[in-house]
C-alpha positions as CSV (number, residue, x, y, z in Angstrom):
1,M,0.0,0.0,0.0
2,N,1.1,3.6,-0.7
3,K,3.0,5.0,2.3
4,V,0.7,8.1,2.5
5,L,-2.5,6.0,2.5
6,E,-0.9,3.6,5.0
7,N,-0.2,6.5,7.3
8,I,-3.7,7.9,7.0
9,I,-5.3,4.5,7.7
10,S,-3.1,3.5,10.6
11,R,-3.3,6.8,12.5
12,R,-5.2,6.7,15.8
13,S,-6.0,9.3,18.5
14,I,-3.6,8.8,21.4
15,R,-4.6,9.8,24.9
16,N,-1.9,8.1,27.0
17,F,1.7,9.4,26.6
18,R,5.1,8.6,27.9
19,D,6.7,11.2,30.2
20,E,9.2,12.3,27.5
21,Q,9.2,15.5,25.4
22,I,9.3,15.2,21.6
23,S,12.4,16.7,20.0
24,E,12.7,20.2,18.6
25,E,13.3,18.8,15.1
26,E,10.1,16.7,15.3
27,L,8.0,19.6,16.6
28,N,9.3,21.9,13.8
29,T,8.6,19.2,11.2
30,I,5.0,18.8,12.5
31,L,4.4,22.6,12.5
32,L,5.8,22.9,9.0
33,A,3.4,20.2,7.8
34,G,0.6,22.2,9.3
35,S,1.7,25.3,7.4
36,Y,1.5,23.5,4.1
37,A,-2.2,22.6,4.5
38,P,-4.6,24.0,1.9
39,N,-6.0,27.3,2.9
40,G,-8.5,29.7,1.3
41,M,-6.9,32.2,-1.1
42,G,-3.5,31.2,0.3
43,M,-4.0,33.6,3.2
44,Q,-2.1,31.5,5.7
45,S,-3.9,33.5,8.4
46,W,-3.6,30.8,11.1
47,R,-1.2,30.8,14.0
48,F,0.2,27.6,15.6
49,T,1.1,28.2,19.2
50,A,3.1,25.3,20.5
51,V,3.4,24.9,24.3
52,Q,6.0,22.6,25.8
53,N,6.6,24.2,29.1
54,S,4.9,21.9,31.7
55,E,3.9,24.9,33.9
56,A,2.2,26.7,31.0
57,I,0.4,23.5,30.0
58,G,-0.8,23.1,33.6
59,K,-2.1,26.7,33.4
60,V,-4.0,26.0,30.2
61,N,-5.5,22.9,31.7
62,E,-6.6,24.8,34.9
63,A,-8.0,27.7,32.8
64,I,-10.1,25.1,30.8
65,R,-11.2,23.5,34.1
66,Q,-12.1,26.8,35.8
67,T,-13.9,28.2,32.8
68,L,-16.0,25.0,32.4
69,L,-17.1,25.4,36.0
70,S,-18.4,28.8,35.2
71,V,-20.6,27.6,32.4
72,P,-24.3,27.4,33.5
73,V,-26.1,24.1,32.8
74,I,-29.5,24.7,31.4
75,A,-31.9,22.5,29.5
76,E,-30.3,23.3,26.1
77,T,-26.8,22.5,27.3
78,H,-25.4,19.8,25.1
79,P,-24.8,16.5,27.1
80,Y,-21.1,16.5,26.0
81,I,-20.6,19.9,27.6
82,V,-22.4,18.7,30.8
83,S,-20.0,15.8,30.9
84,L,-17.0,18.2,30.6
85,I,-18.5,20.4,33.4
86,E,-18.9,17.3,35.6
87,K,-15.3,16.3,34.9
88,A,-14.1,19.8,35.7
89,K,-15.5,19.4,39.3
90,D,-12.5,17.1,40.0
91,E,-9.6,19.3,41.0
92,N,-7.2,16.8,39.3
93,A,-9.1,16.7,36.0
94,N,-6.7,16.8,33.1
95,F,-8.2,17.8,29.8
96,L,-4.8,17.6,27.9
97,Y,-4.1,13.9,28.7
98,Y,-0.8,14.8,30.5
99,A,0.8,15.3,27.0
100,P,4.2,17.0,26.9
101,T,3.3,19.2,23.9
102,F,0.1,21.2,23.2
103,I,-0.6,23.1,20.0
104,I,-3.3,25.7,19.8
105,V,-4.5,26.6,16.3
106,S,-6.0,30.0,16.1
107,N,-7.2,32.1,13.1
108,L,-8.7,35.4,12.2
109,K,-12.2,35.9,13.7
110,N,-13.5,37.4,10.4
111,N,-12.0,34.9,8.0
112,G,-14.8,32.8,6.5
113,N,-12.4,30.0,5.7
114,A,-10.8,30.0,9.2
115,M,-12.4,26.8,10.4
116,P,-11.7,24.5,7.4
117,D,-8.2,26.0,7.0
118,S,-7.5,25.3,10.7
119,A,-8.9,21.8,10.5
120,L,-6.8,20.9,7.5
121,A,-3.7,22.2,9.2
122,I,-4.5,20.1,12.3
123,G,-5.0,17.1,10.1
124,N,-1.7,17.6,8.4
125,M,0.0,18.0,11.8
126,M,-1.6,14.8,13.2
127,L,-0.6,12.8,10.1
128,A,3.0,14.2,10.2
129,A,3.2,13.3,13.9
130,H,2.0,9.7,13.2
131,S,4.6,9.3,10.5
132,L,7.3,10.2,13.0
133,G,6.0,7.8,15.6
134,I,4.4,10.5,17.7
135,G,0.9,10.2,19.0
136,S,-1.7,13.0,18.8
137,C,-5.2,13.7,19.7
138,W,-7.5,16.6,18.8
139,V,-8.6,18.4,22.0
140,N,-11.7,20.5,21.4
141,Q,-12.5,22.4,24.7
142,L,-10.9,25.7,23.8
143,P,-12.9,26.6,20.6
144,G,-16.1,26.6,22.6
145,L,-14.6,28.7,25.4
146,T,-12.4,31.0,23.3
147,H,-14.9,34.0,23.9
148,M,-14.8,33.6,27.7
149,P,-12.8,36.4,29.5
150,F,-10.6,34.0,31.5
151,I,-9.6,32.1,28.4
152,R,-9.1,35.2,26.3
153,E,-6.7,36.4,29.1
154,L,-4.8,33.2,28.8
155,L,-4.7,33.4,25.0
156,T,-3.3,36.9,25.3
157,E,-0.7,35.7,27.7
158,L,0.3,33.0,25.1
159,D,0.7,35.8,22.5
160,I,-2.3,34.8,20.5
161,P,-3.5,37.9,18.6
162,Q,-6.7,39.7,19.8
163,D,-8.2,39.3,16.3
164,H,-7.8,35.5,16.5
165,I,-10.0,32.8,18.1
166,V,-9.2,29.2,18.7
167,Y,-10.4,26.7,16.1
168,G,-8.8,23.6,17.5
169,S,-5.9,22.2,19.4
170,I,-3.9,19.0,19.6
171,V,-1.8,17.2,22.2
172,L,1.4,15.4,21.1
173,G,3.8,13.0,22.6
174,Y,5.2,9.5,22.3
175,P,2.5,6.9,22.9
176,A,2.6,5.0,26.1
177,G,1.4,1.8,24.4
178,E,0.0,0.4,21.2
179,P,-3.3,1.8,20.2
180,K,-6.2,-0.5,19.5
181,S,-7.1,-1.3,15.9
182,A,-9.5,0.9,14.1
183,D,-13.2,0.0,14.3
184,P,-14.6,-1.2,11.0
185,R,-15.6,1.6,8.7
186,K,-19.2,2.6,8.7
187,D,-21.2,2.7,5.4
188,V,-20.5,6.4,4.8
189,I,-19.4,6.3,1.1
190,H,-22.0,7.1,-1.5
191,I,-21.1,7.3,-5.2
192,I,-23.4,8.6,-7.8
193,R,-22.3,7.6,-11.4
C-alpha cells in the first residue's frame, strides 16, 4: 500500500503518553506540515502556538477547568458539555491527557475560511506526527470557550493575537502503548455515477 495511505489508515487518536518530550526537530517538522495545508486564497492567516513548558500546559488545563465550572447548565446545554463540566469538578481533572506538547491553532475571527483552514492544518500535523512515531489527539474544549474572558486572558498571555479565536488544538507525545485497531468503517461512502 502507498505510504501516505498507510499513514492515514493507521493513525489513531492517542490519549496516553510517555513522560518524554518530543524533539525540537520533530516539533518543527510537525508545525511545518501544518503550514503546508490547503487554505482559502492562500492567506495562511492561522497561527500555531506550541506549548511545551509543563507549567504553561498546567495553566492551560486549569483555565479550561475553571472556565467549564463557570458555564451554566441549562436544559439546552449539550450532554457532552455537561459531561465536561462534571469532569471539571474534579480538581485533578486533566483535559490535555498529560501530554508533553500542546498546540493551539487560532485564526482570524472574520475569515470565512478559518475553520476549514485550521482543521486541514491540524489534520496535516496529526498525520505528520504519526509518520514520526508521535501520538496525537484533537482536543476540542478551547474553541467553545475562546470567547470567555478567563480564556481570552490566557490566550493573550500565550501571545495569540486579539483578532484570533481558537479553532482547534492537539496534544502530542510518544504513545505509552500500542493503540487498538480501528473499528470497521461505517457505510459512509455514497457514489453517484
